[in-house]
N, C-alpha and C positions, 0 to 999 in steps of 0.2 A: 261894290257900288257905293258912291258917295251918299251923304245924307240927302242932298238934293235929288239924286237919282232914285233913292228909296221913296222919297216923298212923291215924286212923279209917278212911280210905280203904283203906290197905294191910292193915289188920286185917280189913276186910270182904272183900277179895280172898282172904286166907288162909282165912277162914271158909268162903268159897264153894268153895275147893279141897277142903276137908275135908267140908263139907256143901253140895252143889250147890244153887244158887238155885232156888226154886220160886215159881210164881205166887201172889200174896198172896190170890187168891180161890179158885182151884180146886186149887192144889197141884201143877199140871203143871210139868214142868221148863222153865225159861226161861234164856236166855243173857244177855238185856239187860232192864233196866227192872224193874218190879214185877209186870207183868202178862203173861200169854200173849196171843197175838194175838186169840183168841176173847173173852177177858174184857176186853181193851183196847177192843174195839168197843163194849162196853156203856157204857164211861165216855167214849169219845171224842166230842167236840163239833165241834172245828174250825169254830166258828160265829162269824161276824163280825157284831157289832151296829154298824149305821151310824147316825150321829146328825145331827140338824139343830137349830141353836139355836132356842130359843123366842122369840117376838116380845116377851114381857114382859122377858126378859133383855136382848135387844138394845136395848130402850127404857130400860134402866136401872132397871126396876121390880122386879127379883127377884135374889136371890143365885144364883150359878151352880149348875146341876145338871150331871151328866155330859154330857147332850146339848147343853149350851150351850158347852162348852169342849173336848170330845173329838170328833175327827172320826169315830173308830170304835174299837172294842175287839174284838180277836180272842181268843176263849176256847178253849183247847185241850181241856180235859176238864171233866166234871161234878164239882162239889164235893160229893162223896157217897161213902159206903161206905169202902173201904180208902184211897182218896186223901184223903178228909177226915180220916180217922184218922191217916194218915201225916203230913199237914201239921200237925195238932195236936201230935203227938209231936215233930216237928221244931222247932216254935216254942216249945212250953211244957214239954217233957220232956227237951230236950237230945239228941234222937236224931239226931245229926249223921251217923251211919252211913247214914241214908236218903238223903242228898244225892246220891251218885253214881247211885242207882237212879232218883231223880226227875229228874235231869238227862237220863238216858237216855229217860225218858218224854217230856220236852220234845223231844228229837231225833226220837223216833218220831212225834210229832204235827206235825212241821214238814216235810211232804213238799215236793217240788220246786215245786208251784204256790205254796205259801205262802212259800218261799224267794225266789221272784221278787217276791212282794209285799214282802218285807222289803227288797229292794234299793233301794226308793224313798227310804229314810230316810237323813238326813245324820248323825244322832247316835242312839245307843241309850243310854238311861238306865234307872235302876231307882228305885223308891220306897225312900228310905233308911231303914234301921232306926236307932233311937236309939242313941247311943253306949253307953248303959248296957246295953241289951238285947243289943247286939252283943258287948260284953265278957262278959256272962253266958253267951251261947250259944257264943261263939267263932267265929261266922260271921254273915254278912248273907244271909238266905234268898233274896231276889230276885236279888241279885248272883251268888250261888253257882249258882242255877238257870239263869240266862240268859246272863251276859256271856261266858263262855269259848266257849259254843256260837256266839253271834252274832259274836264276834271271828274265829272260824274261817271265817266266811262273809264276811270282809273288810269288816265293818261297824265303824264307829268307836264303841266302847263306852266310856262314862264312868261309872264306878261312883260318883263323887262329884260329878256334875253338879248334883244337888240336895243340900242339907244341911238337917238339922233345926235350926230356929231355937229351938225350945223342946221340952220333954218333953211327951208326951201320954199319957193313960191308955189302957189296952187298950180296943179298940173293939167287941169281939165281943158285949158285952152291951148296947150302946147302939143306939137307933133312929136313923133317918136324920137327923132334926133335931139330936139330941144329938151325932151324929158330926160334922155340919157345924160345930157350935159348938166342939167339942173340937179340930178340925183347923184352924180359921181361923188364917191367918197362921203356920202351924207350919213351912212350907217356905221356903227361899230358894235362889236360884241361886248357886253357888260363884263368887266374883268373878273368878277367873282364866278362866272360860269365857265365850264369846260365843255366844248362841243366836239372835241377830237373823237373821231370814230362813231359819232352819233348820227342816227337817221332822224331828220328834222322835218316836221310838218309846219309850214309857214302859212298863216291865215290872214286874209284881208277881206274887206267888204266888197270891193269892186276889182275885177280883172279886166283891163282894157287892152293896152298894148303889151302888158306884162313887164314893162320897164322897171317899175318900183320893186316888184317881187324878184326880178332878175338881179338887181343891184344888191338887195338883201341876201339873196342866195349866194352871190359871188363872195360877199364878206364872210358868210358862214363856211363856205367851202375853203376859203383861204385860211380860216381859223382851224381847219382840220375836219370839218363835218364829213361824214361818209357819203351822204346824199341829202338833197333838199327837195321836198315835194310841196306843192301849193294846194290850198283850199280857199275858195272864194264864195261868198254868198251869191254874187251875180257876176256874169261874164258878158262883155260887150259882144255885139252881133258877129264881129269878125272871128270870134272864137267858138261859135256855136257848132260848126261842122254841119254835115248834112244829116237828114233823117236816117240814112243808112249807117252813118258813123255812130249815131246815138243808139241804134237798136241793138 
């Protein structure tokens, strides 16, 4: 974490000493995260989407979709309500003081069964933020949310395994095809790393259409990775599945 990030963190602690933290939904006192246990259950997904490549992709007749290059994606929370608002503020309004609370929400959503799932991976990486946006914000959101937590679980975390080869426009207003065109060839594997034969967990803050993670996974697989799985703090509603799927 940068000096500015550390300063925001300690100022947040001081603020909470003076003004105790409250649940962002109901206002009930909480010690960790943004949500009390009751409200957290409303947002919690812990839902794994498992994928199988399409025949047309395997035959070379289609550009890759998430199901073609990702083995699975684990979505921790619904991208909705206060969490959607928090991520928007974090990414577009410079609200870095939210990072510690969102990290605690990541920890709250990774119970022991999911930690055993995590142990299968050789490398943990994140979707890289462009250098310009990282300088503007003072932090890289996916790296800040996931890497310190996963390193504490004895996983090999590489914040710079992937690098941005070129600048891309913001994606939130683009449809799936426009996102694919905007992201094509935007990632590369940092030359000093070897991914051949490695099982890689790729982390991001939001999973919407899956286009960003799919492009990153494609690059890793072309570099020789054995498999790529995804982990996202929040998933858009189209990825939530049904109650029966999540049970």
